[in-house]
Structure formats: structure tokens, C-alpha cells
N, CA, C, O and the ligand as a Tripos MOL2 file, in Angstrom:
@<TRIPOS>MOLECULE
protein
  293   291    74     0     0
PROTEIN
NO_CHARGES

@<TRIPOS>ATOM
      1 N          -4.4500   17.6110   -6.0370 N.3       1 MET1
      2 CA         -5.6080   17.7960   -6.9070 C.3       1 MET1
      3 C          -6.4490   16.5190   -6.9940 C.2       1 MET1
      4 O          -7.6110   16.5710   -7.3980 O.2       1 MET1
      5 N          -5.8740   15.3840   -6.6220 N.am      2 SER2
      6 CA         -6.5700   14.1090   -6.7530 C.3       2 SER2
      7 C          -7.8430   14.0470   -5.9150 C.2       2 SER2
      8 O          -8.8490   13.4850   -6.3500 O.2       2 SER2
      9 N          -7.8020   14.6190   -4.7280 N.am      3 TYR3
     10 CA         -8.9590   14.5400   -3.8490 C.3       3 TYR3
     11 C         -10.1460   15.3020   -4.4300 C.2       3 TYR3
     12 O         -11.2970   14.9220   -4.2180 O.2       3 TYR3
     13 N          -9.8620   16.3750   -5.1630 N.am      4 LYS4
     14 CA        -10.9430   17.1230   -5.8090 C.3       4 LYS4
     15 C         -11.6140   16.2830   -6.8840 C.2       4 LYS4
     16 O         -12.8310   16.3370   -7.0650 O.2       4 LYS4
     17 N         -10.8080   15.5110   -7.5910 N.am      5 ALA5
     18 CA        -11.3550   14.6440   -8.6260 C.3       5 ALA5
     19 C         -12.2350   13.5760   -7.9940 C.2       5 ALA5
     20 O         -13.2690   13.2040   -8.5490 O.2       5 ALA5
     21 N         -11.8240   13.0880   -6.8400 N.am      6 ALA6
     22 CA        -12.6040   12.0850   -6.1390 C.3       6 ALA6
     23 C         -13.9550   12.6630   -5.7250 C.2       6 ALA6
     24 O         -14.9850   11.9970   -5.8380 O.2       6 ALA6
     25 N         -13.9440   13.8820   -5.2530 N.am      7 LEU7
     26 CA        -15.1830   14.5460   -4.8570 C.3       7 LEU7
     27 C         -16.0920   14.7700   -6.0580 C.2       7 LEU7
     28 O         -17.3100   14.6140   -5.9730 O.2       7 LEU7
     29 N         -15.4790   15.1350   -7.1720 N.am      8 ALA8
     30 CA        -16.2560   15.4120   -8.3740 C.3       8 ALA8
     31 C         -16.7190   14.1230   -9.0380 C.2       8 ALA8
     32 O         -17.5770   14.1430   -9.9210 O.2       8 ALA8
     33 N         -16.1490   13.0080   -8.6120 N.am      9 ASP9
     34 CA        -16.4790   11.7100   -9.1760 C.3       9 ASP9
     35 C         -16.3050   11.6930  -10.6910 C.2       9 ASP9
     36 O         -17.1840   11.2400  -11.4250 O.2       9 ASP9
     37 N         -15.1840   12.1840  -11.1370 N.am     10 VAL10
     38 CA        -14.8940   12.1880  -12.5680 C.3      10 VAL10
     39 C         -13.6340   11.3710  -12.8220 C.2      10 VAL10
     40 O         -12.7190   11.3470  -11.9970 O.2      10 VAL10
     41 N         -13.5970   10.7120  -13.9570 N.am     11 PRO11
     42 CA        -12.3710    9.9780  -14.2960 C.3      11 PRO11
     43 C         -11.2220   10.9510  -14.4640 C.2      11 PRO11
     44 O         -11.3760   12.0110  -15.0700 O.2      11 PRO11
     45 N         -10.0850   10.5880  -13.9320 N.am     12 LEU12
     46 CA         -8.9570   11.5180  -13.9670 C.3      12 LEU12
     47 C          -7.7490   10.8850  -14.6230 C.2      12 LEU12
     48 O          -7.2850    9.8180  -14.2210 O.2      12 LEU12
     49 N          -7.2550   11.5570  -15.6310 N.am     13 ARG13
     50 CA         -5.9740   11.1510  -16.2140 C.3      13 ARG13
     51 C          -5.0090   12.2840  -15.9490 C.2      13 ARG13
     52 O          -4.7010   13.0810  -16.8350 O.2      13 ARG13
     53 N          -4.5440   12.3430  -14.7370 N.am     14 PHE14
     54 CA         -3.6670   13.4480  -14.3640 C.3      14 PHE14
     55 C          -2.2510   13.2190  -14.8650 C.2      14 PHE14
     56 O          -1.6440   12.1790  -14.6130 O.2      14 PHE14
     57 N          -1.7450   14.1990  -15.5710 N.am     15 VAL15
     58 CA         -0.3800   14.1320  -16.0680 C.3      15 VAL15
     59 C           0.4420   15.1830  -15.3470 C.2      15 VAL15
     60 O           0.1920   16.3810  -15.4800 O.2      15 VAL15
     61 N           1.4020   14.7380  -14.5990 N.am     16 ASP16
     62 CA          2.2880   15.6620  -13.9040 C.3      16 ASP16
     63 C           2.9800   16.5620  -14.9310 C.2      16 ASP16
     64 O           3.5110   16.0650  -15.9250 O.2      16 ASP16
     65 N           2.9800   17.8720  -14.7040 N.am     17 PRO17
     66 CA          3.6180   18.7960  -15.6630 C.3      17 PRO17
     67 C           5.0360   18.4000  -16.0150 C.2      17 PRO17
     68 O           5.4760   18.5720  -17.1520 O.2      17 PRO17
     69 N           5.7490   17.8700  -15.0380 N.am     18 ARG18
     70 CA          7.1330   17.4770  -15.2890 C.3      18 ARG18
     71 C           7.2250   16.2580  -16.1920 C.2      18 ARG18
     72 O           8.2730   16.0040  -16.7860 O.2      18 ARG18
     73 N           6.1290   15.4940  -16.3020 N.am     19 ASN19
     74 CA          6.1570   14.2720  -17.0980 C.3      19 ASN19
     75 C           5.5410   14.4470  -18.4830 C.2      19 ASN19
     76 O           5.5720   13.5280  -19.3020 O.2      19 ASN19
     77 N           4.9880   15.6190  -18.7390 N.am     20 ARG20
     78 CA          4.2950   15.8050  -20.0190 C.3      20 ARG20
     79 C           5.2300   15.6550  -21.1990 C.2      20 ARG20
     80 O           4.8410   15.1510  -22.2530 O.2      20 ARG20
     81 N           6.4580   16.0910  -21.0190 N.am     21 SER21
     82 CA          7.4040   16.0200  -22.1320 C.3      21 SER21
     83 C           7.8730   14.5990  -22.3890 C.2      21 SER21
     84 O           8.5280   14.3210  -23.3940 O.2      21 SER21
     85 N           7.5310   13.7010  -21.4680 N.am     22 ARG22
     86 CA          7.9600   12.3070  -21.6530 C.3      22 ARG22
     87 C           6.7720   11.3570  -21.7070 C.2      22 ARG22
     88 O           6.9430   10.1420  -21.6100 O.2      22 ARG22
     89 N           5.5710   11.9010  -21.8610 N.am     23 THR23
     90 CA          4.3720   11.0790  -21.9340 C.3      23 THR23
     91 C           3.8750   10.9780  -23.3700 C.2      23 THR23
     92 O           3.7340   11.9910  -24.0550 O.2      23 THR23
     93 N           3.6140    9.7690  -23.8190 N.am     24 CYS24
     94 CA          3.1270    9.5240  -25.1720 C.3      24 CYS24
     95 C           1.7400   10.1540  -25.3490 C.2      24 CYS24
     96 O           0.8340    9.9020  -24.5550 O.2      24 CYS24
     97 N           1.5840   10.9710  -26.3890 N.am     25 SER25
     98 CA          0.3040   11.6380  -26.6170 C.3      25 SER25
     99 C          -0.7260   10.7000  -27.2290 C.2      25 SER25
    100 O          -1.9120   11.0250  -27.2770 O.2      25 SER25
    101 N          -0.2840    9.5480  -27.6930 N.am     26 ALA26
    102 CA         -1.2110    8.5970  -28.2950 C.3      26 ALA26
    103 C          -1.8740    7.7070  -27.2390 C.2      26 ALA26
    104 O          -3.0930    7.5360  -27.2450 O.2      26 ALA26
    105 N          -1.0720    7.1450  -26.3390 N.am     27 TYR27
    106 CA         -1.6150    6.1940  -25.3700 C.3      27 TYR27
    107 C          -1.3530    6.5740  -23.9160 C.2      27 TYR27
    108 O          -1.7730    5.8690  -22.9980 O.2      27 TYR27
    109 N          -0.6550    7.6920  -23.7120 N.am     28 GLY28
    110 CA         -0.4130    8.1500  -22.3550 C.3      28 GLY28
    111 C           0.6750    7.3890  -21.6260 C.2      28 GLY28
    112 O           0.8230    7.5150  -20.4100 O.2      28 GLY28
    113 N           1.4400    6.5960  -22.3670 N.am     29 HIS29
    114 CA          2.5330    5.8650  -21.7250 C.3      29 HIS29
    115 C           3.6330    6.8390  -21.3410 C.2      29 HIS29
    116 O           4.1310    7.5940  -22.1750 O.2      29 HIS29
    117 N           4.0090    6.8120  -20.0520 N.am     30 CYS30
    118 CA          5.0120    7.7530  -19.5570 C.3      30 CYS30
    119 C           6.3090    7.0430  -19.2180 C.2      30 CYS30
    120 O           6.3290    6.1630  -18.3570 O.2      30 CYS30
    121 N           7.3830    7.4140  -19.8810 N.am     31 ALA31
    122 CA          8.6990    6.8630  -19.5700 C.3      31 ALA31
    123 C           9.7620    7.8390  -20.0200 C.2      31 ALA31
    124 O           9.6480    8.4660  -21.0730 O.2      31 ALA31
    125 N          10.7990    7.9590  -19.2040 N.am     32 LYS32
    126 CA         11.8350    8.9060  -19.5890 C.3      32 LYS32
    127 C          12.5690    8.4430  -20.8450 C.2      32 LYS32
    128 O          13.1870    9.2450  -21.5450 O.2      32 LYS32
    129 N          12.4940    7.1290  -21.1250 N.am     33 GLU33
    130 CA         13.1180    6.5850  -22.3350 C.3      33 GLU33
    131 C          12.4110    7.0570  -23.6060 C.2      33 GLU33
    132 O          12.9680    6.9740  -24.7010 O.2      33 GLU33
    133 N          11.1790    7.5540  -23.4510 N.am     34 ASN34
    134 CA         10.4400    8.0430  -24.6160 C.3      34 ASN34
    135 C          11.1260    9.2480  -25.2570 C.2      34 ASN34
    136 O          11.0860    9.4470  -26.4710 O.2      34 ASN34
    137 N          11.7470   10.0310  -24.4030 N.am     35 ARG35
    138 CA         12.3660   11.2600  -24.8710 C.3      35 ARG35
    139 C          13.7830   10.9710  -25.3340 C.2      35 ARG35
    140 O          14.7060   10.8470  -24.5290 O.2      35 ARG35
    141 N          13.9400   10.8630  -26.6660 N.am     36 LYS36
    142 CA         15.2400   10.4710  -27.2110 C.3      36 LYS36
    143 C          16.2410   11.6170  -27.1840 C.2      36 LYS36
    144 O          17.4340   11.3970  -26.9730 O.2      36 LYS36
    145 N          15.7690   12.8190  -27.3930 N.am     37 SER37
    146 CA         16.6390   13.9880  -27.3910 C.3      37 SER37
    147 C          15.7830   15.2170  -27.1530 C.2      37 SER37
    148 O          14.5920   15.0940  -26.8670 O.2      37 SER37
    149 N          16.3680   16.3950  -27.2680 N.am     38 GLN38
    150 CA         15.6230   17.6270  -27.0520 C.3      38 GLN38
    151 C          14.4330   17.7470  -28.0090 C.2      38 GLN38
    152 O          13.3860   18.2830  -27.6450 O.2      38 GLN38
    153 N          14.6050   17.2440  -29.2330 N.am     39 VAL39
    154 CA         13.5600   17.4390  -30.2470 C.3      39 VAL39
    155 C          12.8210   16.1550  -30.6140 C.2      39 VAL39
    156 O          11.7150   16.2060  -31.1520 O.2      39 VAL39
    157 N          13.4310   15.0010  -30.3230 N.am     40 ALA40
    158 CA         12.8280   13.7550  -30.7940 C.3      40 ALA40
    159 C          12.1340   12.9900  -29.6750 C.2      40 ALA40
    160 O          12.7030   12.7660  -28.6070 O.2      40 ALA40
    161 N          10.8890   12.5920  -29.9420 N.am     41 PHE41
    162 CA         10.1350   11.7600  -29.0160 C.3      41 PHE41
    163 C           9.8000   10.4520  -29.7260 C.2      41 PHE41
    164 O           9.1920   10.4610  -30.7960 O.2      41 PHE41
    165 N          10.1970    9.3330  -29.1340 N.am     42 CYS42
    166 CA          9.8550    8.0400  -29.7080 C.3      42 CYS42
    167 C           9.3470    7.1400  -28.5910 C.2      42 CYS42
    168 O          10.1100    6.7360  -27.7140 O.2      42 CYS42
    169 N           8.0530    6.8280  -28.6280 N.am     43 CYS43
    170 CA          7.4340    6.0470  -27.5750 C.3      43 CYS43
    171 C           7.9630    4.6170  -27.5590 C.2      43 CYS43
    172 O           7.9510    3.9290  -28.5800 O.2      43 CYS43
    173 N           8.4270    4.1760  -26.3910 N.am     44 VAL44
    174 CA          8.9510    2.8190  -26.2760 C.3      44 VAL44
    175 C           7.8260    1.7880  -26.2510 C.2      44 VAL44
    176 O           8.0650    0.5950  -26.4360 O.2      44 VAL44
    177 N           6.6040    2.2510  -26.0220 N.am     45 LYS45
    178 CA          5.4530    1.3570  -25.9190 C.3      45 LYS45
    179 C           4.8140    1.1040  -27.2940 C.2      45 LYS45
    180 O           4.6520   -0.0440  -27.7070 O.2      45 LYS45
    181 N           4.4570    2.1820  -27.9900 N.am     46 CYS46
    182 CA          3.7520    2.0110  -29.2610 C.3      46 CYS46
    183 C           4.6120    2.3500  -30.4710 C.2      46 CYS46
    184 O           4.1940    2.1300  -31.6080 O.2      46 CYS46
    185 N           5.8220    2.8880  -30.2360 N.am     47 GLY47
    186 CA          6.7310    3.1290  -31.3380 C.3      47 GLY47
    187 C           6.4840    4.4170  -32.1070 C.2      47 GLY47
    188 O           7.1260    4.6640  -33.1280 O.2      47 GLY47
    189 N           5.5520    5.2450  -31.6220 N.am     48 MET48
    190 CA          5.2620    6.4950  -32.3090 C.3      48 MET48
    191 C           6.4660    7.4290  -32.2670 C.2      48 MET48
    192 O           7.0520    7.6660  -31.2110 O.2      48 MET48
    193 N           6.8230    7.9540  -33.4440 N.am     49 LEU49
    194 CA          7.9190    8.9130  -33.5320 C.3      49 LEU49
    195 C           7.3400   10.2760  -33.8650 C.2      49 LEU49
    196 O           6.6400   10.4310  -34.8650 O.2      49 LEU49
    197 N           7.6330   11.2680  -33.0250 N.am     50 ILE50
    198 CA          7.0210   12.5800  -33.2000 C.3      50 ILE50
    199 C           7.9630   13.6470  -32.6450 C.2      50 ILE50
    200 O           8.8140   13.3730  -31.7980 O.2      50 ILE50
    201 N           7.7900   14.8530  -33.1380 N.am     51 ASN51
    202 CA          8.5410   15.9830  -32.5730 C.3      51 ASN51
    203 C           8.1610   16.1500  -31.1130 C.2      51 ASN51
    204 O           6.9780   16.1710  -30.7740 O.2      51 ASN51
    205 N           9.1600   16.2690  -30.2480 N.am     52 ALA52
    206 CA          8.9180   16.3060  -28.8000 C.3      52 ALA52
    207 C           8.0120   17.4680  -28.3960 C.2      52 ALA52
    208 O           7.1750   17.3220  -27.5050 O.2      52 ALA52
    209 N           8.1750   18.6130  -29.0450 N.am     53 GLY53
    210 CA          7.3570   19.7820  -28.7250 C.3      53 GLY53
    211 C           5.9070   19.5720  -29.0850 C.2      53 GLY53
    212 O           5.0090   19.9410  -28.3280 O.2      53 GLY53
    213 N           5.6780   18.9770  -30.2480 N.am     54 ILE54
    214 CA          4.3110   18.6950  -30.6890 C.3      54 ILE54
    215 C           3.6640   17.6730  -29.7670 C.2      54 ILE54
    216 O           2.5010   17.8190  -29.3890 O.2      54 ILE54
    217 N           4.4160   16.6400  -29.4040 N.am     55 ASN55
    218 CA          3.8870   15.6210  -28.4990 C.3      55 ASN55
    219 C           3.4640   16.2280  -27.1560 C.2      55 ASN55
    220 O           2.4030   15.9030  -26.6240 O.2      55 ASN55
    221 N           4.3020   17.1060  -26.6220 N.am     56 ALA56
    222 CA          3.9910   17.7430  -25.3410 C.3      56 ALA56
    223 C           2.7430   18.6180  -25.4680 C.2      56 ALA56
    224 O           1.9110   18.6600  -24.5610 O.2      56 ALA56
    225 N           2.6220   19.3130  -26.5960 N.am     57 ALA57
    226 CA          1.4610   20.1850  -26.8110 C.3      57 ALA57
    227 C           0.1740   19.3730  -26.8310 C.2      57 ALA57
    228 O          -0.8370   19.7890  -26.2670 O.2      57 ALA57
    229 N           0.2130   18.2110  -27.4830 N.am     58 ILE58
    230 CA         -0.9690   17.3450  -27.5420 C.3      58 ILE58
    231 C          -1.3020   16.8180  -26.1470 C.2      58 ILE58
    232 O          -2.4630   16.8080  -25.7390 O.2      58 ILE58
    233 N          -0.2790   16.3840  -25.4280 N.am     59 THR59
    234 CA         -0.4750   15.8520  -24.0810 C.3      59 THR59
    235 C          -1.0810   16.9060  -23.1630 C.2      59 THR59
    236 O          -1.9990   16.6150  -22.3960 O.2      59 THR59
    237 N          -0.5640   18.1320  -23.2420 N.am     60 ILE60
    238 CA         -1.0600   19.2220  -22.4040 C.3      60 ILE60
    239 C          -2.4850   19.5970  -22.7800 C.2      60 ILE60
    240 O          -3.3110   19.8570  -21.9050 O.2      60 ILE60
    241 N          -2.7790   19.6250  -24.0770 N.am     61 SER61
    242 CA         -4.1280   20.0140  -24.5000 C.3      61 SER61
    243 C          -5.1590   19.0000  -24.0240 C.2      61 SER61
    244 O          -6.2920   19.3650  -23.7100 O.2      61 SER61
    245 N          -4.7720   17.7300  -23.9710 N.am     62 ARG62
    246 CA         -5.6870   16.7070  -23.4550 C.3      62 ARG62
    247 C          -5.8770   16.8620  -21.9470 C.2      62 ARG62
    248 O          -6.9920   16.7500  -21.4380 O.2      62 ARG62
    249 N          -4.7840   17.1190  -21.2450 N.am     63 ALA63
    250 CA         -4.8550   17.2690  -19.7940 C.3      63 ALA63
    251 C          -5.6720   18.4910  -19.4210 C.2      63 ALA63
    252 O          -6.3850   18.4830  -18.4180 O.2      63 ALA63
    253 N          -5.5740   19.5430  -20.2230 N.am     64 SER64
    254 CA         -6.2590   20.7940  -19.8960 C.3      64 SER64
    255 C          -7.7660   20.6810  -20.0520 C.2      64 SER64
    256 O          -8.5010   21.5720  -19.6250 O.2      64 SER64
    257 N          -8.2300   19.6050  -20.6540 N.am     65 VAL65
    258 CA         -9.6710   19.3800  -20.7280 C.3      65 VAL65
    259 C         -10.2110   19.1260  -19.3240 C.2      65 VAL65
    260 O         -11.3290   19.5260  -18.9970 O.2      65 VAL65
    261 N          -9.4070   18.4600  -18.5020 N.am     66 MET66
    262 CA         -9.8310   18.1230  -17.1440 C.3      66 MET66
    263 C          -9.5800   19.2560  -16.1540 C.2      66 MET66
    264 O         -10.3920   19.4720  -15.2540 O.2      66 MET66
    265 N          -8.4990   19.9650  -16.2970 N.am     67 GLU67
    266 CA         -8.0880   20.9140  -15.2850 C.3      67 GLU67
    267 C          -9.0790   22.0390  -14.9680 C.2      67 GLU67
    268 O          -9.2470   22.3810  -13.7980 O.2      67 GLU67
    269 N          -9.7420   22.6250  -15.9800 N.am     68 PRO68
    270 CA        -10.7270   23.6780  -15.6490 C.3      68 PRO68
    271 C         -11.8460   23.1520  -14.7500 C.2      68 PRO68
    272 O         -12.3400   23.8690  -13.8810 O.2      68 PRO68
    273 N         -12.2400   21.9010  -14.9630 N.am     69 LEU69
    274 CA        -13.2790   21.2930  -14.1410 C.3      69 LEU69
    275 C         -12.8210   21.1800  -12.6870 C.2      69 LEU69
    276 O         -13.5750   21.4660  -11.7570 O.2      69 LEU69
    277 N         -11.5800   20.7610  -12.5180 N.am     70 LEU70
    278 CA        -11.0420   20.5640  -11.1840 C.3      70 LEU70
    279 C         -10.8330   21.8900  -10.4680 C.2      70 LEU70
    280 O         -11.1300   22.0270   -9.2820 O.2      70 LEU70
    281 N         -10.3100   22.8740  -11.2190 N.am     71 LEU71
    282 CA        -10.0020   24.1610  -10.6010 C.3      71 LEU71
    283 C         -11.2630   24.9280  -10.2520 C.2      71 LEU71
    284 O         -11.2560   25.7920   -9.3750 O.2      71 LEU71
    285 N         -12.3540   24.6020  -10.9500 N.am     72 GLY72
    286 CA        -13.6010   25.3200  -10.7060 C.3      72 GLY72
    287 C         -14.3310   24.8610   -9.4500 C.2      72 GLY72
    288 O         -15.2970   25.4920   -9.0210 O.2      72 GLY72
    289 N         -13.8740   23.7780   -8.8710 N.am     73 ARG73
    290 CA        -14.5770   23.2260   -7.7020 C.3      73 ARG73
    291 C         -14.1030   23.8340   -6.3990 C.2      73 ARG73
    292 O         -14.6000   23.4720   -5.3330 O.2      73 ARG73
    293 ZN          2.9600    5.4660  -27.1840 Zn       74 ZN74
@<TRIPOS>BOND
     1     1     2 1
     2     2     3 1
     3     3     4 2
     4     3     5 am
     5     5     6 1
     6     6     7 1
     7     7     8 2
     8     7     9 am
     9     9    10 1
    10    10    11 1
    11    11    12 2
    12    11    13 am
    13    13    14 1
    14    14    15 1
    15    15    16 2
    16    15    17 am
    17    17    18 1
    18    18    19 1
    19    19    20 2
    20    19    21 am
    21    21    22 1
    22    22    23 1
    23    23    24 2
    24    23    25 am
    25    25    26 1
    26    26    27 1
    27    27    28 2
    28    27    29 am
    29    29    30 1
    30    30    31 1
    31    31    32 2
    32    31    33 am
    33    33    34 1
    34    34    35 1
    35    35    36 2
    36    35    37 am
    37    37    38 1
    38    38    39 1
    39    39    40 2
    40    39    41 am
    41    41    42 1
    42    42    43 1
    43    43    44 2
    44    43    45 am
    45    45    46 1
    46    46    47 1
    47    47    48 2
    48    47    49 am
    49    49    50 1
    50    50    51 1
    51    51    52 2
    52    51    53 am
    53    53    54 1
    54    54    55 1
    55    55    56 2
    56    55    57 am
    57    57    58 1
    58    58    59 1
    59    59    60 2
    60    59    61 am
    61    61    62 1
    62    62    63 1
    63    63    64 2
    64    63    65 am
    65    65    66 1
    66    66    67 1
    67    67    68 2
    68    67    69 am
    69    69    70 1
    70    70    71 1
    71    71    72 2
    72    71    73 am
    73    73    74 1
    74    74    75 1
    75    75    76 2
    76    75    77 am
    77    77    78 1
    78    78    79 1
    79    79    80 2
    80    79    81 am
    81    81    82 1
    82    82    83 1
    83    83    84 2
    84    83    85 am
    85    85    86 1
    86    86    87 1
    87    87    88 2
    88    87    89 am
    89    89    90 1
    90    90    91 1
    91    91    92 2
    92    91    93 am
    93    93    94 1
    94    94    95 1
    95    95    96 2
    96    95    97 am
    97    97    98 1
    98    98    99 1
    99    99   100 2
   100    99   101 am
   101   101   102 1
   102   102   103 1
   103   103   104 2
   104   103   105 am
   105   105   106 1
   106   106   107 1
   107   107   108 2
   108   107   109 am
   109   109   110 1
   110   110   111 1
   111   111   112 2
   112   111   113 am
   113   113   114 1
   114   114   115 1
   115   115   116 2
   116   115   117 am
   117   117   118 1
   118   118   119 1
   119   119   120 2
   120   119   121 am
   121   121   122 1
   122   122   123 1
   123   123   124 2
   124   123   125 am
   125   125   126 1
   126   126   127 1
   127   127   128 2
   128   127   129 am
   129   129   130 1
   130   130   131 1
   131   131   132 2
   132   131   133 am
   133   133   134 1
   134   134   135 1
   135   135   136 2
   136   135   137 am
   137   137   138 1
   138   138   139 1
   139   139   140 2
   140   139   141 am
   141   141   142 1
   142   142   143 1
   143   143   144 2
   144   143   145 am
   145   145   146 1
   146   146   147 1
   147   147   148 2
   148   147   149 am
   149   149   150 1
   150   150   151 1
   151   151   152 2
   152   151   153 am
   153   153   154 1
   154   154   155 1
   155   155   156 2
   156   155   157 am
   157   157   158 1
   158   158   159 1
   159   159   160 2
   160   159   161 am
   161   161   162 1
   162   162   163 1
   163   163   164 2
   164   163   165 am
   165   165   166 1
   166   166   167 1
   167   167   168 2
   168   167   169 am
   169   169   170 1
   170   170   171 1
   171   171   172 2
   172   171   173 am
   173   173   174 1
   174   174   175 1
   175   175   176 2
   176   175   177 am
   177   177   178 1
   178   178   179 1
   179   179   180 2
   180   179   181 am
   181   181   182 1
   182   182   183 1
   183   183   184 2
   184   183   185 am
   185   185   186 1
   186   186   187 1
   187   187   188 2
   188   187   189 am
   189   189   190 1
   190   190   191 1
   191   191   192 2
   192   191   193 am
   193   193   194 1
   194   194   195 1
   195   195   196 2
   196   195   197 am
   197   197   198 1
   198   198   199 1
   199   199   200 2
   200   199   201 am
   201   201   202 1
   202   202   203 1
   203   203   204 2
   204   203   205 am
   205   205   206 1
   206   206   207 1
   207   207   208 2
   208   207   209 am
   209   209   210 1
   210   210   211 1
   211   211   212 2
   212   211   213 am
   213   213   214 1
   214   214   215 1
   215   215   216 2
   216   215   217 am
   217   217   218 1
   218   218   219 1
   219   219   220 2
   220   219   221 am
   221   221   222 1
   222   222   223 1
   223   223   224 2
   224   223   225 am
   225   225   226 1
   226   226   227 1
   227   227   228 2
   228   227   229 am
   229   229   230 1
   230   230   231 1
   231   231   232 2
   232   231   233 am
   233   233   234 1
   234   234   235 1
   235   235   236 2
   236   235   237 am
   237   237   238 1
   238   238   239 1
   239   239   240 2
   240   239   241 am
   241   241   242 1
   242   242   243 1
   243   243   244 2
   244   243   245 am
   245   245   246 1
   246   246   247 1
   247   247   248 2
   248   247   249 am
   249   249   250 1
   250   250   251 1
   251   251   252 2
   252   251   253 am
   253   253   254 1
   254   254   255 1
   255   255   256 2
   256   255   257 am
   257   257   258 1
   258   258   259 1
   259   259   260 2
   260   259   261 am
   261   261   262 1
   262   262   263 1
   263   263   264 2
   264   263   265 am
   265   265   266 1
   266   266   267 1
   267   267   268 2
   268   267   269 am
   269   269   270 1
   270   270   271 1
   271   271   272 2
   272   271   273 am
   273   273   274 1
   274   274   275 1
   275   275   276 2
   276   275   277 am
   277   277   278 1
   278   278   279 1
   279   279   280 2
   280   279   281 am
   281   281   282 1
   282   282   283 1
   283   283   284 2
   284   283   285 am
   285   285   286 1
   286   286   287 1
   287   287   288 2
   288   287   289 am
   289   289   290 1
   290   290   291 1
   291   291   292 2
@<TRIPOS>SUBSTRUCTURE
     1 MET1         2 RESIDUE 1 A MET
     2 SER2         6 RESIDUE 1 A SER
     3 TYR3        10 RESIDUE 1 A TYR
     4 LYS4        14 RESIDUE 1 A LYS
     5 ALA5        18 RESIDUE 1 A ALA
     6 ALA6        22 RESIDUE 1 A ALA
     7 LEU7        26 RESIDUE 1 A LEU
     8 ALA8        30 RESIDUE 1 A ALA
     9 ASP9        34 RESIDUE 1 A ASP
    10 VAL10       38 RESIDUE 1 A VAL
    11 PRO11       42 RESIDUE 1 A PRO
    12 LEU12       46 RESIDUE 1 A LEU
    13 ARG13       50 RESIDUE 1 A ARG
    14 PHE14       54 RESIDUE 1 A PHE
    15 VAL15       58 RESIDUE 1 A VAL
    16 ASP16       62 RESIDUE 1 A ASP
    17 PRO17       66 RESIDUE 1 A PRO
    18 ARG18       70 RESIDUE 1 A ARG
    19 ASN19       74 RESIDUE 1 A ASN
    20 ARG20       78 RESIDUE 1 A ARG
    21 SER21       82 RESIDUE 1 A SER
    22 ARG22       86 RESIDUE 1 A ARG
    23 THR23       90 RESIDUE 1 A THR
    24 CYS24       94 RESIDUE 1 A CYS
    25 SER25       98 RESIDUE 1 A SER
    26 ALA26      102 RESIDUE 1 A ALA
    27 TYR27      106 RESIDUE 1 A TYR
    28 GLY28      110 RESIDUE 1 A GLY
    29 HIS29      114 RESIDUE 1 A HIS
    30 CYS30      118 RESIDUE 1 A CYS
    31 ALA31      122 RESIDUE 1 A ALA
    32 LYS32      126 RESIDUE 1 A LYS
    33 GLU33      130 RESIDUE 1 A GLU
    34 ASN34      134 RESIDUE 1 A ASN
    35 ARG35      138 RESIDUE 1 A ARG
    36 LYS36      142 RESIDUE 1 A LYS
    37 SER37      146 RESIDUE 1 A SER
    38 GLN38      150 RESIDUE 1 A GLN
    39 VAL39      154 RESIDUE 1 A VAL
    40 ALA40      158 RESIDUE 1 A ALA
    41 PHE41      162 RESIDUE 1 A PHE
    42 CYS42      166 RESIDUE 1 A CYS
    43 CYS43      170 RESIDUE 1 A CYS
    44 VAL44      174 RESIDUE 1 A VAL
    45 LYS45      178 RESIDUE 1 A LYS
    46 CYS46      182 RESIDUE 1 A CYS
    47 GLY47      186 RESIDUE 1 A GLY
    48 MET48      190 RESIDUE 1 A MET
    49 LEU49      194 RESIDUE 1 A LEU
    50 ILE50      198 RESIDUE 1 A ILE
    51 ASN51      202 RESIDUE 1 A ASN
    52 ALA52      206 RESIDUE 1 A ALA
    53 GLY53      210 RESIDUE 1 A GLY
    54 ILE54      214 RESIDUE 1 A ILE
    55 ASN55      218 RESIDUE 1 A ASN
    56 ALA56      222 RESIDUE 1 A ALA
    57 ALA57      226 RESIDUE 1 A ALA
    58 ILE58      230 RESIDUE 1 A ILE
    59 THR59      234 RESIDUE 1 A THR
    60 ILE60      238 RESIDUE 1 A ILE
    61 SER61      242 RESIDUE 1 A SER
    62 ARG62      246 RESIDUE 1 A ARG
    63 ALA63      250 RESIDUE 1 A ALA
    64 SER64      254 RESIDUE 1 A SER
    65 VAL65      258 RESIDUE 1 A VAL
    66 MET66      262 RESIDUE 1 A MET
    67 GLU67      266 RESIDUE 1 A GLU
    68 PRO68      270 RESIDUE 1 A PRO
    69 LEU69      274 RESIDUE 1 A LEU
    70 LEU70      278 RESIDUE 1 A LEU
    71 LEU71      282 RESIDUE 1 A LEU
    72 GLY72      286 RESIDUE 1 A GLY
    73 ARG73      290 RESIDUE 1 A ARG
    74 ZN74       293 GROUP 0 **** ****
């Protein structure tokens, strides 16, 4: 999908679906250490503590802002 973004000349913050559950919804820091357990997400970068499901939902909703643009090309 990256090449489409290059063609569209748009800034891309692509989040791999497999990494969404471990990506900080505040700053986009991705690390498997962020995911403390099935339900707990604690960012090792900024220290944000949040429910893992809610964090993933926020991360996905931000990513989905870009995806319709890319898929439409
Ligand atoms: Zn963070």
C-alpha cells in the first residue's frame, strides 16, 4: 500500500493491523512491551495506561482516516 501513498503524495502513518494492539494511541509508539496483558495497555514511551481494547479502537480509527483515500486510488 506504500507505493499508492507515494503516488498520492500524502503523509502516511501506516499501522500494520498486527501491530495495532501494541501501538500507543497517543503518540503512535509501537512496541510489544506496551501490551502488558490481554486487557492492559501501558505505553513504555509515554506511560499512558489504558484498556487494550480501547487503545486499539483509537489506533484503528486514526488509521482508517487514511485507508479510504488509499483504497480509492
Ligand atoms: Zn505512548
